[in-house]
Each structure stands twice: as structure tokens, then as C-alpha cells.
N, C-alpha and C positions, 0 to 999 in steps of 0.2 A: 235648838233643834227645830222646835215649833216655829221660830222666826224664820229659819232657812226654810222649812217646808212651805211657809206661807208666801215668802219671796219667790221661791221657784214656781209654786202654782200660779201667782200673779204674772210671772214672765212668761210662763207656758201658755196661759190665756191670751197674753197679748200676740204671742207668736200665732197661735191658731187664728184669732181675730184678724191679723193681717193676711194671713194665707187666704180666709174666706173672702176678705175685701178684695185681694188681689185677683181671685178667681172671676171677680165681676170686671176686671180690667184687662184680663188676658188679650183680648182682641182690640182693646184700644190703641190709639197711636201713642208710639213712645214717648214718654215725658219724664221730668225729674220726679215728680209725684209718684208715678207708675213705678219707677225703679225704685224709690224709698221704700214703698210698701212691699215689694217683691223682695227687696235685699233684706228688710227688717225680719221678716217670717222665719228665714233660716238663721240670720244672725242672733235672734233671741232663743234660739234651740241651743246656740253654742253658749249663750249665757246661761240656760237652765243647767247645762253640764258643769260649768265652771261653779255655780251656786251650790250643786249638789256634789261637789268634790270630785267629778269624774276624770278619766284620762285627758290629760292636755292635748294628746294626739287626736282624740275623738273631737274635743273641742275646735282643734285647729283645722279638722276635716270640715267641720260645719262652717266655721268661718270662712274658708276657702270656697265653700259652697256659696255663701252669700256674697262672695267677691265675684264669683262667677255670675251669679243671678244678676248683680249690677251690670256685668259687661252685656249679658244677654238680654238684657233689658232694651237693648239698641240693636239696629237692624244691620248696621254696616259690617264689612267683612273684618275690619281690624279689632271691632269689639269682639266678634265670633272668635276670633283666634285667640285674644286675651280669656275669654270665657273658657274657651277649652283647655287653655294651659291652666287655668285656675282649677277647674273640675279635675284635670289629670293631677295635679298636686293632690287635691282632695282624696281622689281614690287611692293615691300612694299612702297616704296616712290611715285611711280606712285598712288598707291592706296589714300595715304594720300592728294596728290596733287588733284585727281579726284573728293574725296567725300567732301573736303573742308568743313568739318564741318556737312555734311549730314550723319548722322548717324542713324536716325530712319528708320525703315525698311518700315513703309508706305509711308514715302516719295519716298524711292528708287522704291517701287512698283508702285506708281503713275507716276513716271517718265518713268519707263519701258514700262508701259502700254499706255503711252500718245499718241503714234503712231504705226501704223502697223509694219513699218520696224524695230522699236526698240524692239517689242515683237518678232517679227521674229529672229532677232539677238540674242536675249537673249534665245530663245528657241533652236536655233542651238547651242549656246555655251553648253547649259544644256545636249544637246545630246553628242556633241564632246568630251568634257572632260572625263566624265565617260567611254565613248566607247574606248578612246585613253588608259585610265589607265587599263582598262579591257584587252586589247590587249597586253600592255607594260609589265604587272606584270609577266605573265609566262616567258618572255624572260629575265628578269631581276635578277641578282645576288641578294642575301639576303641584302647585304651592300646598294644597289641602291634603294630597293624598296620604303622604307620610304621617302627618299629624293624627289623621283619623284613624290611620291603621293602628298607629301606636296607642291612642286613647282607646279604641276598641278592644286591644289586647288587654289594656289595663284594668278597664271596668269588667271584662271577663274574669280576670284573676281576682278582683276583689269581689265579685259576687261568689265565685267558686270558695274563697277563703271564708265568705260568711257561711256557708253550707257546713263548715266544720263546726259552728258554735252550737252549744247547746240553748238556743233561744229561737223558737218560732217568730218572734217578733223582728229580730235582726235579720234573719234569713228574709222573711216576706219583704222587709224594708228594702234589702239589697237587691231583690230579684223585681220589686217596683221601680226601683231607682234605674235598673237596668232597661226594663221594659219603656220606662218613660224617655231615656235617651234614644231608644230605637225609634219610638214613635216620632220623636223631635226630628232625627236624622230622615226620616221618610217624609215628614211634613216639609223639611227646608230644602231636601234634594231630589226626592222622588214623585211628590204629588205635584200635579200641575197648579200654578197660583189660582185658577178659578175652579178648583175642585170643590164640590160641595162637601166633602170629607174634611175640609179644614178645620172649620168650627169645632166639630167633636174633637178632632186629633189635638187642636191646641189647649182644649180645655183638659183633655186627659194628660196630656204632658205634664200640666201644673198639678193636677191631683195627684197623680202617680208619684211625682217628683217629691212634693211635700210631704205625702202620706209617708214615702219612703225614708226620707230624712227624718221625720218624726218617729217611725218605728225602730229605726237604727239606734237614734239616741235614747229612746225611751228603754228599749228593749236592752242595750247594752248597760246603762245604769242599773236595771233590775238584776242584770247578770252579776255587776259588780256588788251590788248589795248583798244578793246571796251568796257571795264568795265563791262562784263557779268560775 
């Protein structure tokens, strides 16, 4: 038990270290080194889940996230499509983990309205996602429109399903992930290349994304340990 805890702590420290290092490389030119550091941060979170005996679907979602990180470390359109597909698959696994057999609509509704902050978060998501889609569609080429709409709906369901869990950490992580994706979409498609806002937006994307993945992983492992 102590050996497992020591190993997971070491892997977790390596993950955080990689994430901090990548934060210094966010605006540097794409390179294999930059891609490797970015990918390792989330891949090591998946390793922590495996070491701690967490759900395979949770580890799979994190692993797919690291694959998406590898693709999005490059700037070409093909890599963007592949990254989008990787994260779409990751969100589907997150939905499966978060719902955990809760498929009836009335159960979701009861959970979402069980407290004011959950209802407020759900309402904010219900406004954010369609607003982002409406802003993005006129800026997207024909080939990107359907994938972006499908992806947006999927992350909407992922965040909604996280709201039904009794874990502030998982909820915060899912909302951070959603915010990160929204800022990424704005940075890529809505903001001019010369905008002075790009530096803070690109750093915010990474901080919110990694913090979100970290909180989801650690929060769900804590839920599992408590037996909830």
C-alpha cells in the first residue's frame, strides 16, 4: 500500500512538473520536445489512475486527452481534426464514468436542481455552448462545422453529467475543461492573429485544461475511495 502511494505520488509530481514546464513553452514554436512535454503531463495523470486502481474508462479518457495534446501541439488542420477526434472520444468516456448507470432524465434533473450552485452552473453551460456555436459557425469552413457542433454538444453533456456527482473537485475540473475549450476556440477562430489578448488566452487555455484534468482525476479517485 505504501509502495503504491509512493509510486503514485512520484508519478503525480512528474505530471505536475511537466505541466509547469509546458506552461513556459505554450507560445514557443511547435517541436517534438514541446509536444512530448505537453503529452506527458496528461499521460502521467492516466498512469496515476492506473496505479491507484481507478476506473479503466477514466484512465482511458486521460490517455485520449494526452493523444489529443500530441496532435494539438502542431498547428496544421489535419492535426487539429485528429486532436478534436481524440478529445471527443475522451469526453464520451468521461460521460460514461460520470453517469455510471444514471440514464433516466428525471434522475439527472433532480440532481441538477438539488442545489442552487448546480442549477446556476447548468444554466451557464446552457447559455455558453449554443452561444459559442453561434459565434463559431460563420468563421468555420464547411468541413469543420459538423465536427465542431458535435464536439460542442458532447462537452456540454460531459460537463452536465459531472454536475450530478457529489464531488466539487470533479465538477470544478469539468467546468475548467469546458472553459479551456471555449477560450481555445475563441483564440483559434474568433480572435485576430495580431490581437494583444492572444498571450493570456493561450496560457489560460493550458492552465484551465491541465487543472481541469487534474481535478477530474483526483476528485474521482477520492470519490472511489470514499465509496460514493
